[in-house]
C-alpha positions in Angstrom: -38.1 -29.0 10.6 -41.0 -26.9 9.3 -42.9 -27.7 6.2 -41.4 -24.5 4.6 -37.9 -25.9 5.1 -38.7 -29.3 3.7 -40.3 -27.9 0.5 -38.1 -24.9 0.0 -36.0 -25.2 -3.2 -32.3 -24.9 -2.8 -31.0 -22.0 -4.8 -27.7 -22.7 -6.7 -25.2 -19.8 -7.0 -21.8 -19.6 -8.7 -19.6 -16.6 -8.0 -16.2 -15.1 -8.1 -15.6 -12.8 -5.1 -12.4 -10.7 -5.0 -12.2 -9.6 -1.4 -9.7 -6.9 -1.6 -8.3 -4.8 1.3 -10.0 -1.8 -0.3 -13.0 -3.1 -2.2 -15.0 -6.2 -2.7 -15.5 -6.9 -6.4 -17.6 -9.8 -7.4 -19.8 -11.4 -10.0 -22.5 -14.0 -9.0 -24.7 -16.0 -11.3 -28.1 -17.1 -10.2 -31.3 -18.1 -11.9 -34.8 -16.5 -12.1 -37.6 -18.0 -14.0 -35.2 -20.4 -15.8 -32.9 -17.6 -17.0 -29.4 -16.8 -15.7 -29.1 -13.6 -13.8 -25.7 -12.1 -13.1 -25.0 -9.5 -10.3 -21.9 -7.4 -10.4 -20.7 -6.3 -6.9 -18.5 -3.4 -6.0 -18.5 -2.2 -2.4 -15.9 -0.9 0.1 -14.4 -3.7 2.2 -15.8 -2.3 5.5 -18.6 -2.9 7.9 -20.0 -1.0 10.9 -21.2 -3.1 13.8 -23.7 -2.2 16.4 -25.2 -4.2 19.3 -28.7 -3.2 18.2 -30.9 -6.1 17.0 -32.2 -4.1 14.0 -31.6 -0.7 12.3 -33.1 2.3 14.0 -35.6 2.7 11.2 -36.1 -0.5 9.2 -37.4 -0.2 5.7 -41.0 -1.1 4.9 -41.5 -4.6 3.6 -43.6 -3.1 0.8 -40.5 -1.3 -0.6 -38.5 -4.5 -1.0 -38.6 -4.5 -4.8 -37.3 -1.0 -5.1 -34.6 -1.4 -2.4 -33.4 -4.9 -3.0 -33.6 -5.1 -6.9 -33.7 -1.5 -8.2 -31.2 0.1 -5.8 -27.6 -0.9 -5.0 -28.6 -3.3 -2.2 -25.1 -4.7 -1.7 -23.9 -1.2 -0.5 -26.7 -0.9 2.0 -27.0 -4.5 3.4 -27.7 -4.8 7.1 -27.3 -8.3 8.5 -26.3 -10.5 11.5 -24.5 -13.9 11.3 -24.8 -17.2 13.0 -21.8 -19.3 11.8 -18.6 -20.7 13.2 -16.7 -18.1 11.1 -18.2 -15.0 12.8 -17.8 -14.5 16.6 -20.7 -12.2 17.4 -24.2 -11.8 16.2 -24.0 -8.0 16.1 -25.9 -6.1 13.4 -23.4 -5.2 10.6 -24.0 -2.6 7.9 -22.1 -3.0 4.7 -20.5 -1.0 1.9 -20.9 2.7 1.3 -23.6 2.8 3.9 -21.0 1.8 6.5 -18.9 4.8 5.7 -21.6 7.2 6.9 -23.4 5.1 9.5 -22.5 5.6 13.2 -22.0 2.4 15.2 -20.1 0.7 17.9 -17.2 -0.4 15.7 -16.0 0.3 12.2 -14.0 -2.6 10.7 -11.7 -2.5 7.7 -8.8 -4.7 6.8 -5.5 -4.2 8.5 -3.0 -3.0 5.8 -0.2 -2.3 8.3 1.2 -5.4 9.8 1.5 -9.0 8.9 -1.9 -10.4 9.9 -3.3 -12.7 7.3 -6.5 -11.8 5.5 -7.5 -15.4 6.1 -7.4 -14.7 9.8 -9.5 -11.6 9.7 -13.2 -12.2 10.4 -14.1 -9.4 7.9 -13.2 -11.6 5.0 -15.8 -14.2 6.0 -18.4 -11.5 6.8 -18.1 -9.9 3.4 -18.3 -13.2 1.4 -21.3 -14.5 3.3 -23.0 -11.2 3.2 -22.8 -10.7 -0.6 -24.0 -14.2 -1.3 -27.0 -13.8 1.1 -27.9 -10.5 -0.5 -27.8 -12.2 -3.9 -30.2 -14.9 -2.7 -32.7 -12.3 -1.5 -32.3 -10.2 -4.7 -33.2 -13.2 -6.9 -36.1 -14.2 -4.7 -37.5 -10.7 -4.9 -36.9 -10.5 -8.6 -38.9 -13.7 -9.0 -41.8 -13.0 -6.5 -41.8 -9.2 -6.1 -42.0 -9.5 -2.3 -40.0 -10.6 0.7 -40.2 -14.3 1.5 -42.2 -15.6 4.4 -39.8 -18.5 5.0 -36.1 -19.2 5.3 -34.2 -19.2 2.0 -31.6 -21.9 1.2 -28.6 -21.6 -1.2 -25.8 -23.9 -2.3 -22.7 -21.9 -3.3 -19.7 -22.6 -5.6 -17.2 -19.8 -5.5 -13.7 -18.6 -6.4 -11.8 -16.6 -3.8 -8.3 -15.3 -3.7 -5.5 -14.8 -1.2 -2.3 -12.8 -1.5 0.4 -15.0 -3.1 2.3 -15.4 0.1 -0.8 -16.5 2.0 -2.1 -18.6 -0.9 1.0 -20.8 -0.7 0.4 -21.5 3.0 -3.3 -21.2 3.6 -5.3 -22.0 0.5 -6.6 -25.4 1.6 -7.5 -24.4 5.2 -9.2 -21.1 4.0 -11.5 -23.1 1.6 -12.2 -25.7 4.3 -13.5 -23.0 6.7 -16.3 -22.2 4.3 -17.1 -25.8 3.3 -16.7 -27.6 6.7 -14.4 -30.2 8.2 -12.8 -32.6 5.8 -14.4 -36.0 5.9 -17.6 -34.7 7.4 -20.8 -35.8 5.6 -22.6 -32.5 6.5 -21.3 -29.2 5.3 -21.0 -26.2 7.6 -24.2 -24.2 7.7 -23.9 -20.4 7.7 -27.0 -18.4 8.6 -27.3 -14.8 7.5 -30.3 -12.8 8.8 -30.9 -9.8 6.6 -32.5 -7.0 8.8 -33.0 -4.1 6.4 -36.7 -4.5 6.6 -39.4 -4.7 9.3 -39.5 -8.4 8.7 -36.1 -10.1 8.9 -35.1 -12.7 6.3 -32.8 -15.6 7.1 -30.7 -17.1 4.4 -29.1 -20.5 4.9 -25.8 -20.9 3.0 -23.8 -24.0 2.4 -20.6 -24.2 0.2 -20.4 -27.0 -2.3 -17.0 -26.0 -3.6 -14.4 -23.2 -2.9 -11.6 -22.6 -5.4 -8.8 -20.5 -3.9 -6.5 -18.7 -6.3 -3.5 -16.5 -5.8 -4.3 -12.8 -6.2 -3.2 -11.5 -9.5 -3.0 -14.9 -11.1 -6.8 -14.9 -11.3 -6.6 -11.7 -13.2 -4.2 -13.3 -15.7 -6.7 -16.0 -16.4 -9.3 -13.3 -17.2 -6.9 -11.5 -19.5 -6.3 -14.7 -21.4 -10.1 -15.4 -21.5 -10.8 -11.9 -23.0 -8.5 -12.7 -25.8 -7.7 -10.4 -28.7 -10.1 -7.5 -28.0 -8.4 -6.8 -24.7 -5.0 -7.4 -26.2 -5.7 -4.8 -28.9 -7.0 -2.3 -26.3 -3.7 -2.7 -24.4 -1.6 -2.2 -27.5 -3.7 0.9 -28.5 -3.2 2.4 -25.0 0.6 1.8 -25.2 0.9 3.4 -28.6 -1.1 6.4 -27.4 0.7 6.9 -24.1 4.3 5.9 -25.1 5.1 6.3 -28.8 8.8 5.4 -28.2 7.8 2.1 -26.6 5.2 1.5 -29.3 7.8 1.9 -32.0 9.8 -0.9 -30.5 6.7 -3.1 -30.6 6.0 -2.4 -34.3 4.6 -5.6 -35.8 3.3 -7.0 -32.5 -0.4 -7.9 -33.1 -3.2 -8.7 -30.6 -3.0 -12.3 -31.8 0.7 -12.5 -30.9 0.1 -10.9 -27.5 -2.6 -13.4 -26.7 -0.2 -16.2 -27.4 2.4 -15.0 -24.8 3.2 -17.6 -22.2 5.9 -16.0 -20.0 4.5 -13.0 -18.1 4.8 -11.1 -14.9 1.8 -9.3 -13.4 1.9 -6.3 -11.0 -1.5 -6.4 -9.2 -1.8 -3.3 -7.1 -4.2 -3.7 -4.2 -5.0 -1.6 -1.1 -3.1 -3.8 1.3 -0.7 -5.7 -0.9 1.0 -5.7 -4.3 1.2 -9.2 -5.8 3.6 -10.2 -8.6 2.1 -13.4 -10.2 4.6 -15.0 -12.5 3.6 -17.4 -15.4 6.3 -19.5 -16.9 5.4 -21.5 -20.1 1.8 -20.7 -19.3 1.8 -22.1 -15.8 1.7 -20.2 -12.5 5.2 -20.1 -11.0 4.8 -20.0 -7.2 8.5 -20.1 -6.6 9.2 -16.8 -8.5 6.0 -15.0 -7.6 5.9 -12.7 -4.6 4.0 -10.2 -2.5 4.8 -6.8 -1.3 3.1 -6.2 2.1 2.1 -2.6 1.1 -0.4 -1.2 -1.2 -2.4 1.9 -2.1 -4.0 1.8 1.3 -0.5 2.3 2.8 -0.3 5.6 0.9 -3.8 6.5 2.1 -3.1 5.8 5.7 0.2 7.7 5.7 -1.6 10.6 4.0 -4.3 10.6 6.6 -1.7 10.9 9.3 -0.1 13.9 7.6 -3.5 15.5 7.0 -4.3 15.3 10.7 -1.3 17.3 11.6 -1.4 19.8 8.7 -3.9 22.2 10.3 -6.2 21.9 7.3 -9.6 21.6 9.0 -11.4 20.8 5.7 -9.5 17.5 5.3 -11.2 15.5 8.0 -11.8 11.8 7.0 -12.5 9.3 9.8 -10.7 6.5 8.1 -8.8 5.5 4.9 -12.0 4.0 3.3 -13.8 7.4 3.6 -10.7 9.1 2.0 -10.5 6.5 -0.8 -14.2 6.8 -1.6 -13.9 10.6 -1.6 -11.1 10.5 -4.1 -12.9 7.9 -6.3 -15.8 10.3 -7.0 -15.9 13.2 -9.4 -15.8 16.3 -7.1 -18.4 19.0 -7.4 -17.2 22.6 -7.8 -17.7 23.1 -4.1 -15.3 20.2 -3.3 -12.7 20.7 -6.0 -10.2 22.5 -3.8 -10.6 20.1 -1.0 -10.2 17.2 -3.5 -7.0 18.6 -5.0 -5.4 19.1 -1.6 -6.3 15.6 -0.4 -5.0 14.1 -3.7 -1.8 16.1 -3.2 -1.1 14.4 0.2 -1.8 11.0 -1.3 0.3 11.6 -4.4 3.3 12.5 -2.2 3.0 9.2 -0.2 2.4 7.3 -3.5 5.8 8.2 -4.7 7.4 6.3 -1.8 5.1 3.4 -2.4 6.0 3.2 -6.1 9.7 3.1 -5.2 8.9 0.1 -3.0 6.9 -1.6 -5.8 9.7 -1.0 -8.3 12.3 -2.5 -5.9 10.2 -5.6 -5.3 9.5 -5.9 -9.1 13.2 -5.8 -9.8 13.7 -8.7 -7.4 11.1 -10.7 -9.4 12.8 -9.9 -12.7 16.1 -11.1 -11.3 14.5 -14.5 -11.1 12.6 -14.6 -14.4 13.4 -11.5 -16.4 15.5 -13.3 -18.9 12.4 -15.2 -20.2 9.7 -12.7 -19.5 7.9 -11.5 -22.6 5.3 -9.0 -21.2 4.5 -7.3 -17.9 0.8 -6.6 -17.1 -0.1 -3.9 -14.5 -3.6 -4.0 -13.0 -5.6 -4.0 -9.8 -7.8 -1.5 -8.0 -4.8 0.5 -6.6 -3.1 0.8 -10.0 -5.3 3.5 -11.4 -4.8 6.3 -8.9 -1.0 5.9 -9.0 -0.6 5.3 -12.8 1.3 8.5 -13.6 3.9 7.7 -11.0 4.1 3.9 -11.2 4.2 3.4 -15.0 7.5 5.1 -15.7 9.4 3.5 -12.8 8.1 0.0 -13.8 9.1 0.6 -17.4 12.6 1.8 -16.3 13.0 -1.4 -14.2 11.7 -3.6 -17.0 14.1 -2.4 -19.6 13.2 -3.8 -23.0 10.2 -5.8 -21.6 7.0 -4.1 -22.6 4.8 -2.9 -19.7 1.1 -3.0 -20.5 -0.9 -0.9 -18.1 -4.5 -1.9 -18.0 -7.1 0.9 -17.8 -8.6 1.2 -14.3 -12.2 1.0 -15.7 -11.8 -2.7 -16.2 -8.5 -3.7 -14.6 -9.9 -3.5 -11.0 -12.5 -6.2 -12.0 -10.1 -8.7 -13.6 -9.5 -10.7 -10.5 -13.2 -11.2 -9.9 -13.7 -12.4 -13.4 -10.9 -14.8 -13.2 -12.3 -16.2 -9.9 -15.7 -16.6 -11.5 -14.1 -18.5 -14.4 -12.4 -20.9 -11.9 -15.7 -21.5 -10.0 -17.7 -21.9 -13.1 -15.3 -24.4 -14.6 -15.8 -26.7 -11.6 -19.6 -26.1 -11.6 -19.8 -27.2 -15.3 -17.8 -30.3 -14.7 -19.9 -31.2 -11.6 -23.3 -30.9 -13.3 -23.4 -34.4 -15.0 -22.5 -35.9 -11.6 -25.3 -34.1 -9.9 -27.8 -35.2 -12.4 -26.8 -38.8 -12.1 -27.1 -38.6 -8.3 -30.6 -37.3 -8.5 -31.7 -39.9 -11.0 -30.2 -42.6 -8.8 -32.1 -41.2 -5.8 
């Protein structure tokens, strides 16, 4: 072991990473000069792999501060992996850069079929990549330059799986990051960041991994945000549905925060999860997952576009289409945007019928005691005008509170961070005693 590795300080990170089928939303806390530094992460869940050892034109080391700290580094990360969780050491380009970078293989999550997210290598690549990028960002924030040695980090994180997978796979999924149960040595994950002329290796070990059911983590965040969010939900309902608002006259934000029997509709790209809380506790028996999502509508729309004869509507994958529709179109793209959105909207109607049908199944189990329905998730915004009325019809007298997409797509990551941070706080006294004893 080199002198650098023996003296190198281990960086401690705590994060919540919502690895969705469409986007990775995350928040990671680090420390620079004794002060907490939070990074918010939002990137497409996709990578491009190539057999090249480095990018064709690596960035200059001297530009590290601008590229790593000032720019959106997470969406341009290029890295290779040496870990039991990743089968090949190919160079992988992340995020929005992956949508326009040619390579040997473009990888996105499978949204058609029953393959578990926990079995798809992409989930591990994305989690390890964003934590490694955070380590390098904090080092460059602190020193202004790239390191001349390997960086070490110990990670505590909250991750999520679709409800159906959570029930079966939560323990084994966490163990894959941490290492074998009973082993004194955690699994080491090496991530070599290759954006620059000088590669930087980050050594990651996982101290703790909390795995939560998708959607349930968002409910934790809703509770944590308290009355300000509850008031915003009530204001939105009163503005969008005066008839429903009239039935809720007298309902205050404080009363809404105190609700303990809820159903969530968490619309993702590959799945729709229905977390159920009964008397304030997650009800795994009544909760469920629909193995379709907004990505299903995107994929089906792509198929129809390819046979429509419209040569302007050429998107190489659903991620490129989703990213195109998420941006405000210029005057030159408006017509193309409207035609693409029309194809997706038609497919979304079929999806919303499926969501409503599964929602009714959940209400058959717990509808008699359900007080409020929350709708959120990254896929909920684009289909709001179609989905909201069919859910309200299915819910009957139960109020349906549709969270604004500006914050609803980030609720899972915030709930996951809360879970990881709670464990980190409880572990700190133990860690201090251990060091003193040593």
